[in-house]
C-alpha positions in Angstrom: 0.0 0.0 0.0 1.3 3.5 -0.9 -0.1 6.6 0.9 -0.6 10.0 -0.5 1.1 11.9 -2.2 1.1 9.2 -4.8 4.0 9.0 -7.3 3.3 10.6 -10.6 3.6 8.6 -13.8 6.9 10.4 -14.5 8.2 9.3 -11.2 7.0 5.7 -11.7 8.8 5.5 -15.1 12.1 6.6 -13.4 11.5 3.9 -10.7 11.2 1.3 -13.4 14.3 2.6 -15.1 16.3 2.6 -12.0 15.3 -1.0 -11.1 16.1 -2.2 -14.6 19.5 -0.6 -14.6 20.4 -2.0 -11.2 19.2 -5.5 -12.0 21.4 -5.4 -15.2 24.3 -4.2 -13.1 24.1 -7.3 -10.9 24.0 -9.6 -13.9 20.3 -10.6 -13.6 19.2 -9.4 -17.0 21.3 -10.5 -19.9 20.4 -9.1 -23.3 16.7 -8.7 -23.6 15.9 -11.0 -20.6 13.7 -9.8 -17.8 10.5 -7.9 -17.4 9.0 -5.5 -14.9 5.4 -4.3 -14.2 3.6 -2.3 -11.6 -0.1 -2.1 -10.9 -1.7 1.0 -9.3 -5.1 2.2 -8.4 -4.8 6.0 -8.7 -5.2 8.2 -11.8 -1.9 8.9 -13.7 -3.2 10.1 -17.0 -1.1 7.9 -19.3 -2.0 9.7 -22.4 0.2 12.7 -21.3 3.2 10.6 -22.2 1.9 7.6 -24.2 -0.3 9.2 -26.9 -1.0 6.1 -29.0 -4.0 4.2 -27.8 -5.5 0.8 -28.8 -7.6 -1.8 -27.2 -6.2 -5.3 -26.4 -7.5 -8.5 -24.9 -6.1 -9.4 -21.5 -4.7 -12.8 -20.9 -7.2 -13.4 -18.1 -10.4 -11.7 -17.0 -9.9 -9.3 -14.1 -13.2 -7.5 -13.4 -12.2 -6.3 -10.0 -9.3 -4.3 -11.5 -11.5 -2.1 -13.6 -9.7 1.3 -14.0 -6.4 -0.1 -12.6 -3.3 1.1 -14.5 -0.3 -1.1 -15.3 3.1 0.1 -16.3 4.8 -2.8 -18.1 8.0 -3.4 -20.1 7.8 -4.1 -23.8 8.7 -7.4 -25.3 12.3 -7.6 -26.6 13.5 -4.5 -24.7 16.6 -4.3 -22.5 16.0 -3.4 -18.9 19.3 -1.4 -18.8 18.0 0.9 -21.5 14.7 1.9 -19.9 16.3 4.6 -17.8 17.6 6.3 -20.9 14.2 6.3 -22.8 11.3 5.1 -20.7 8.5 6.0 -23.1 10.2 3.9 -25.9 10.5 0.8 -23.7 7.4 0.9 -21.5 3.6 0.8 -22.0 0.6 1.6 -19.9 -2.5 -0.5 -19.7 -5.8 0.7 -18.2 -8.3 -2.1 -17.5 -11.8 -1.6 -19.1 -15.2 -2.4 -17.6 -15.6 -6.1 -17.2 -11.9 -6.8 -17.1 -11.7 -8.6 -20.4 -9.8 -5.9 -22.3 -7.6 -2.9 -21.6 -6.6 0.3 -23.3 -3.0 0.0 -24.3 -1.1 3.3 -24.2 2.3 3.5 -26.0 4.5 6.3 -27.3 5.1 6.9 -31.1 8.7 6.0 -30.5 8.1 2.7 -28.9 10.6 -0.1 -29.7 8.3 -3.1 -29.3 5.2 -4.6 -30.9 3.6 -5.9 -27.7 4.2 -6.0 -24.0 6.3 -8.8 -22.4 5.2 -12.3 -23.4 5.2 -13.1 -19.6 2.6 -10.5 -18.8 0.1 -13.4 -18.2 2.2 -14.4 -15.1 2.5 -10.7 -14.0 -1.2 -10.1 -14.4 -2.3 -13.2 -12.5 -0.1 -12.3 -9.5 -1.1 -8.6 -9.6 -4.8 -9.7 -9.7 -4.4 -12.2 -6.8 -2.5 -9.7 -4.6 -4.5 -6.6 -5.4 -7.8 -8.3 -4.7 -6.9 -10.3 -1.7 -5.0 -7.5 0.0 -7.2 -4.6 -1.2 -4.0 -2.6 -1.9 -3.5 0.3 -4.3 0.0 -0.7 -5.5 1.9 -3.9 -6.5 5.3 -4.3 -8.2 6.7 -7.4 -9.9 10.1 -8.1 -11.3 11.1 -11.2 -13.3 14.9 -11.6 -14.0 17.5 -14.3 -14.5 20.0 -14.0 -11.6 22.8 -16.4 -12.6 23.7 -18.0 -9.2 20.1 -18.7 -8.2 19.4 -20.0 -11.7 22.5 -22.2 -11.6 21.6 -23.7 -8.2 18.1 -24.5 -9.6 19.8 -26.9 -12.0 21.3 -29.0 -9.2 18.9 -31.7 -7.9 19.4 -31.2 -4.2 18.6 -27.5 -4.5 15.3 -28.3 -6.2 13.7 -28.5 -2.8 12.3 -25.5 -1.0 13.6 -26.4 2.5 17.1 -27.4 1.3 17.4 -24.3 -0.9 16.4 -21.9 1.8 18.5 -23.4 4.5 21.6 -23.1 2.3 21.2 -19.7 0.7 19.9 -17.9 3.8 22.8 -18.9 6.1 25.5 -16.6 4.8 24.6 -13.2 6.3 22.4 -12.1 9.2 20.5 -9.7 6.8 19.3 -12.7 4.7 16.7 -14.0 7.1 15.7 -10.5 8.3 14.8 -9.5 4.7 13.5 -12.8 3.5 11.8 -14.2 6.6 9.4 -16.4 4.7 12.2 -17.7 2.5 12.3 -18.2 -1.3 9.7 -20.3 -3.0 10.7 -23.0 -5.5 8.7 -23.9 -8.7 9.7 -27.0 -10.7 10.4 -26.3 -14.3 7.4 -25.3 -16.4 7.3 -24.0 -19.9 7.8 -20.2 -20.0 4.6 -18.3 -20.3 2.5 -21.5 -19.9 -0.7 -21.7 -17.9 0.8 -24.2 -15.6 3.6 -21.8 -14.7 1.1 -19.0 -14.1 -0.9 -21.2 -11.7 2.1 -22.5 -9.7 3.6 -19.0 -9.5 0.5 -17.4 -8.1 0.2 -20.1 -5.4 3.9 -19.7 -4.4 3.8 -15.9 -4.3 1.0 -16.0 -1.8 3.5 -17.5 0.6 6.7 -15.8 -0.5 7.9 -12.5 -1.9 10.3 -14.2 -4.3 10.0 -17.5 -6.2 12.7 -19.3 -8.1 11.5 -20.7 -11.4 13.6 -23.8 -11.9 16.2 -23.6 -14.7 14.8 -20.2 -15.7 15.0 -17.3 -13.2 13.0 -15.7 -10.4 9.9 -13.5 -9.9 9.9 -11.1 -7.0 7.1 -8.8 -5.7 6.4 -6.0 -3.4 3.3 -3.9 -2.4 5.4 -1.0 -1.3 8.0 -0.2 -4.0 9.9 -1.6 -7.0 13.1 -1.2 -5.0 12.0 -3.7 -2.4 11.2 -6.2 -5.2 14.7 -5.6 -6.6 16.3 -5.8 -3.2 14.7 -9.2 -2.5 16.1 -10.4 -5.8 19.5 -9.2 -4.8 19.4 -10.6 -1.3 18.5 -14.1 -2.6 21.0 -13.9 -5.4 23.8 -12.9 -3.0 23.0 -15.9 -0.8 23.1 -18.1 -3.9 26.5 -16.6 -4.8 27.9 -17.4 -1.4 26.5 -21.0 -1.8 28.1 -21.3 -5.2 31.5 -20.1 -3.8 31.2 -22.7 -1.1 30.6 -25.4 -3.7 33.7 -24.4 -5.6 35.8 -24.7 -2.4 34.6 -28.2 -1.5 32.1 -26.7 1.0 34.7 -25.7 3.6 32.5 -23.0 5.1 29.4 -23.7 7.2 27.7 -20.4 7.2 25.6 -19.2 10.2 24.4 -22.1 12.4 20.7 -22.6 12.9 20.9 -21.5 16.5 22.8 -18.4 15.5 20.1 -17.5 12.9 17.3 -18.2 15.5 19.1 -15.8 17.9 19.2 -13.1 15.2 15.5 -13.6 14.6 14.7 -13.4 18.3 16.8 -10.2 18.6 15.1 -8.5 15.6 11.6 -10.0 16.2 11.6 -11.9 12.9 9.0 -14.6 12.5 10.3 -17.5 10.4 10.0 -21.3 10.3 12.9 -22.2 8.1 15.6 -22.7 10.8 
């Protein structure tokens, strides 16, 4: 939930650009990989910046989101380039009555033909969270952090409990910032209905989910930076874990009792350790 004064559309575009740049800087968005979207429930007048308007069919019916606005990345764009030219790399959608269609607002200089192909996964999570939490803001980031993605190829890390106990043991900040841990979704075809369904279920329990052999999706109902931070915290833990694997696992990380002591001191509710 975001309180007044609400961010303007110009400010939101800068936020998306900043997040895209940072995620590229940490190696989580190679080439045209990765996508970002935010959903908001206040008026931002997209036609001020995005003057081209058309009607498109949404990947699922979302009647409760009538009037909601989405800022979403275009397909084939580079997250690192958004900050330099937001209007060319982003679009706005405003949901129409009934939730079957939306007005798609783009700029004449847009560099894409349609929004990200994974908007079906974004929309499903936004819909689930916006309706269940009655919030006015929700942000989603999907990227390919290399260390998390690499670990998801190793059978023993394809287990939620094992993955969390190993990537959250390397710094005290890990459990503080990811108290519910990281969800794990077995491999599903990208943009498939099965991935959409599994992803929605897992993001009800976690703020970040690893898509096996693919990447991650992170969310926040307060800011894009928080979603990006969650990605970075989990990726940092995975990098420590990778380093440990390359040195024959000579390090042990924080012990479970040490992590529980941290949680007690900082009043963190968790059930991983």
